[in-house]
N, C-alpha and C positions, 0 to 999 in steps of 0.2 A: 766539650760539652754537649750532653743528648740532648736533641728535641723533643719537648713535651707534645703529644699526641694532640692535634684538634679536636674540639668537642665542639657539636655541631646545637645549636640552642633546640628546645624540645618545645612541644606544644604550638601553637600561634604563632611563637617567633620564629618556629622550625620553617612553617610554611610558610612565611613573609620571608625568608631567608632564601629559599629554595625557589620562589619565583622570581626576587630582586637577582639572583644570580642563575636566571635563564633556564633552570630546571625541571624535570618536570613533577611538581607538586603533589599529586594524585597514581597510584599506578593503574590509569586509564590512558591508552593512546587517544591522541587529540581526535582523528581523525571519527574514532567511534563515540567519544564524548560530542563533536558538533552532531553527528549525528541524534543522539539521543537529546540533544538540546530542539533540533528541528523537528524532530517528529514526537516531541512536549507540545509545541508550539502548534504543531497540526490538529494534534488529539483537542486543546482547547478550538480548533475551526470547527474540525468536526463535529463536535459536540454544542456546540452554537448552531449551526445547522440541523440537527436531528433534535434539539431543545423546540429550536423554534419550529419546526415541522410537527412535532408532538401538540406545541400551543394553540397550532394552526388546525390542526387536527379534532381536537377536544372543544375548540371553541365555536368553529364554523355553524351555522345552522341550517345549510344546505348541506344536504345530503352528500358524504364521502361515497366517490366510485368504490366498486367493490375488485379490489386487485385481483382474487379469484378469475374475475369477468375480462377484466380491461387486458391483464396478460396473458391470456390463454390463447394457444398455438390453434389452429385447425388440423388435426394431421388424419390421413383417412376418410372425410366428411364427421369425425367427431372433436369437440373441442376440450381440448386439456390444457387445464388450469394450470399457471406457473411454471408449462412443461422448459420453456427456453430459459427462466430465472435459473432451473434447479441445475440445468446445464450447465450455463456460465458459472453457479457457485462448485460444482465440482470440479471444473477447468483451474479456478483460482486454488481449491483444496490442492487437487494435486501439484498444482508451481508451487506452493508452499513447500510439499513433500520434496521434489526435484531440487528445488533452492536448499534446501537443508542439507541434503546428500551434498551436494556441491561447495558447501560450506566444509561439510566432511571432507570433503575429498582432498580440498583446498588445504585443511590442517595437515593432512600427507602428504603435500607436495607433489600431486599424482595432478601435472599440469593439465593430460590430453582427458580424464573424465570430467574435472573440475568445468571445464570451457564446454564440454558436451553438455551437461548437464547446466550449467547456464544458459546455453545458447536453447535447451529445452523449454527452461522455463519462461527464458523471451518470447519464444515462440507461443506457450499455452497466452499469456498476457497478452498476445497480439491477438489470439483466438479470442479471447476476452473481449477485446477493443472490439473484435470484427462484429461480432453477436451483437454485443452495446450497440452499433451503431443500426444492425440489422432492426432491432427495440424501437430506436428514438427512431426508423425511418416509418417503421410500421404503425406507431402511435400519431406523427403528424400526417400520416395519410387520412388516417381516423378522425384529425381534428383535433387532436389535441394540442393546443399551445401555451405558452407559457402566461397569456390572459386568461386562457377559459379552455373548456373543454366541452363535447357532448356527454359525457360521461356524470357529470355532477358541480359539486364544488369548484368553483375557477380557481382556488388556491392551489389543486392538485397538480399543474401542468407544469407552474411555477417552481413547486416543490420538489417535483421529478425530475425535470430538464438541473436544476442548479444542484441538487445534491448526488445523482447519479454522473452529469456531466467533471463537476467537481473529483469524484473519486477516476472516473476515465479520465482526466488529465493527466492524475497521479499514474496511474496502471502503463498508460502511453510514456511517459516522463522515464517511467521504471524498466519499460522496453528496452529504452534508447540507453538506459543508464546500465543495464544487464549487457547487453551488446556489445559497448565499448568497453569493459571490465573482462569480458569473454573473452575478447579477441589479445588484449592485452595481455591475460593468462596463456593463451595460447601461444603469444609469439616470445613466453620466458621475460614479461618486464616485472614478472612481481618474483622471477625466479633470481633476477638481478638484483631486485631490490631488498632482496630475502624475508620478505614477509607477504602472507595471503591476505592481510589483516583489511585489506580493500575487501574481499571476497564477504568478509564477514558484515562487514558495514553494510555492503549490499545488501545481504542478506538481511541486513534487519529492517531495513529500508521497504523490503518484498515481505516480509511477515506483516507488518506496522498495512502495506494497502490491503493486505488479505481479510487481515483481523476487520478493519473498517467494513467490505464490505461484509463480513456477518453480520456486523449492527445496522447495515442499511437493510440486507434482506431481510433481518428480523422485525425492523422499525416499517419499513415502508408498505414490501410485499407481504409478508402476513401478516399483519395488524389489521 
């Protein structure tokens, strides 16, 4: 007797059957899906921070400090507005480019170039964190605190340290994450695994961190 081919249920019933059979119900790797969910939740947090900042900025009755003056650097006796911030932004934008190239070479299974570009991205991220530490040190020495500052509205200090500090933690965590993944790439871990998917997932995280900085730069330093 000939056996009849097994037909799979369609629609919602098919999805339920796949899940109950421990199959992948959607054509998206679990690692990438979980990273997207994490980034979505992080988007809500940063959105709340920036929305709160805008509310405080517009509602305060005390004059808000001028970012061009507060974040200026003195070079050769001249005060240059937002010089350090501009350099920090260029560093992150450059790191986003090196990360994109690392993902591209990961698709090609070019282990050496993928690892080197990821190390370069991590180095740029570390440079950003170092410049942010310098920025914090400079402002603290000038009297800026979470509860007040000599430049104007007291909320300025708390908003600055909270928003830039939370983003700085993300960059620091990303540097560690990229370094670990790059070491695994160099050791051939993903060649043996048969996929460089983790490199792409790391790239998603890093591009998100860079994108968030663009919003922080626009709302906090240019407004």
